[in-house]
C-alpha positions, 0 to 999 in steps of 0.5 A: 619192728613197729613203734607202740603207736602203731602196736596199739592200732593193730592190737584195737583192729585184731580186736574187732577181726580187722587186722590182717594175718601180716599185721597180727604177725608184726604185732606178736613180735612186737609185743614179745619185746615190749611189756607195755604193749603186752599189758595193752592187749591184755586190758584191751582183751578184758574190756571186750570181753566185759562189753560183750558179757553186757550185750545191751544198748542201754544201761542204767547208771548202775550198771554202767558203774558196776561195769567200770568197777569190775574193769577197774578192779581188773587192772589194779590186779594186774598192775 
């Protein structure tokens, strides 16, 4: 069994398609038993989706606030 810290690291690597198959298997097994890491994975996926949606390098302050607000709204829905 891997630690939550290692699970979080693998989750982050997986989001950027840098995790190996073995790391992904260990991560999936860990999340079967750890609700906190499972939630971290869901939140990480949502954040990545929001960032991919934007696809812009220079955002205005209002756009940044809008993204932050949408992200926080999604987090609140699942807590």
